[in-house]
N, C-alpha and C positions, 0 to 999 in steps of 0.2 A: 573396496574403493567405488564411490558412486560416479557413473559416467553421466555427468551433467548435459553433455551433448544430446542424450537420448531425451532430454526434456526442453520444453520451451519455458524459458525462465520468465516469470511475470513479476516485476516490481510493483509494489502497492504503496500508495501514499495518498493523503487526504486530510481533511479537517478533522480535529477532535470533537468539535461540537457540531452537531449535524441536527437539521430540522427534519423530521419525517422519515426516520430510518426504515420504516417499512416500505414507504415509497421508494426511497433510494435503493433499496434492496432489489426492487423490481429492475431498476437501470443497471444495477450490479449484474444481475443475471443476463439481461440484454449484452452487456459488454463481454461478460465470460462466454457467453455462447459465440460471439463473433470471434473472440481470440480462440476458442477451442476449434472452430470451423477452419480457421486459416492456418491451424499448425497440426492438423491431423497428419500423421499418426502420433505425433510427440505428445507426451502427457505433460500438464502443467506443473510446475514446481514454483512455488511463490515465494517471494522475498519480502519481508514485511517486519516493521519494528513493533508490531502488535500494539500500537498505541490505541488509546480509547478512541472511539469514533470511527473513522472510515476504515482503518487496517483491520480492526476486529469485525466490523460489518461485513467485510469481504470473506474473511474466514469463516465466520459463522454462517454465512450464506452458502459457503461451499459444503459445510458440513464435517462430519467426523472423518470422512475419507480424504480430506485435503492434504497434499503434501507441501510442506512449507518450512523455510528456515526463517528463524527469529533474528534479525538483526539490530541489537540493542545500542541504543545511543549512550548509554551510561552503564555503569555497573548495576547489577540487578537490585539490590537494595536501595541504591540511590534512584533508579528508575522508577521502582514501585512507589517512591515518596510522591513522584508527580502524578499519580492517579488520585482520583477525587474521593474514593470511598473505599472501605474495606471490601464491599462487594466487587468493585472495579479491580482492585488487587487480586482478589480470589479468582476471577474470571481471567486475568493475565496469567496467574499461576497454573490455571488449567491449560490454556493455550500453549503456555511453554512446555508442559509435559508432553503435549501431542506433537510438539515441533520436531522435525527430523534432525535438526541441528540448531544451536545457539551460539551466536557470534557477536563479539564485540569488536568493530574494526579498529585497526590500529591508528594511532594518531598520525596525521599527514599534515605537511605544510600547507596543503591546498584547502584545509578547513579548519577554521578557528572556532567553531561550534560543534558541540558533540551532536546535535541533531543533523546539522549539515554533513558532517562526517558519515553518519548513518546513511543519509539520503545518497551521498556520492558513492558509497559502497554498494548500495541497491542498484543505483544507475549503472555503475561500472559492471555488474554482473547480470543485468537484466536484458533479455532480448526485445522484450515489450513492456509497457508500463500501463498501469490502470490507475487513475486518480479521481477522487471525489472531491471536486473543487467548485469554488463559487465564482471562478473566472477573474478575480481580482489580482492585481500584480502583487509581487511579493512585498510582504510587511516586516521581513526581517530574515535573519539567517535561520536555515534550516526548515523554513515553513513549506507549505503546498506550492505558493506561487514561484517561489525559487526552484523547487523540485521540478516544476512544469517547464520553467525557463530553461533549466540546464537539460532536461530530456529533450526539448526541441533542439537546442544547440548541438546536442550529440546526435540528433537525428533518430532517436528512438521512436518506433511506432507507439502511439499514445491513444488509449482508449479513455476518454473523459466524460464521466458521469456528472451531469450538471447539478451542483448541490447548492445553487443560489437560491435565496430566498423567493425571489420573484417568479420561481418555477414551481412553487409548492402547490399552486392549484391544478397542477397536472397530475393524473393518475400515476403516470410514469415519467421521470425526468428525461429530458433529452440526453442522447449520447452521442458524442462526436468522435469519429475516429480519424486520426492524423497518420498519414504515412502507412497506411495499411494496404 
């Protein structure tokens, strides 16, 4: 049995479509460094849906030694169909093989959308969250804006890597830390 209290559990969320992933990776590293510094000596354990875009960028930035659990919003074959290409599906499969665990949260009355249910599971089990977000309000169930709003409502410490298009001219995106 794994003692998850020995870890700082970091929930990951963000947009699937990202502009300038190399630039955003610099912001991800800055956010991760702050999370790591605040939670020494606890090792990070990431909770992620491994969606294209933000989730995969964070795990890829961490490298092969990352410890994470995959929280799938849909049964695997159905989830794989939401990915745009065969290469994207192969990358998902590779990341799933490296995951310490793969979970599909049970249905709950509090969530009527599969992605919302996965987000709620991540938020319920995270000590801190990191998002790559454009700052826009929620545009629907299970999206990044809703994830951020719920994280704030729950009082979760939040590391926000600004993914808005108007920050593309910067070498490194701004990173905002809330409740740290």
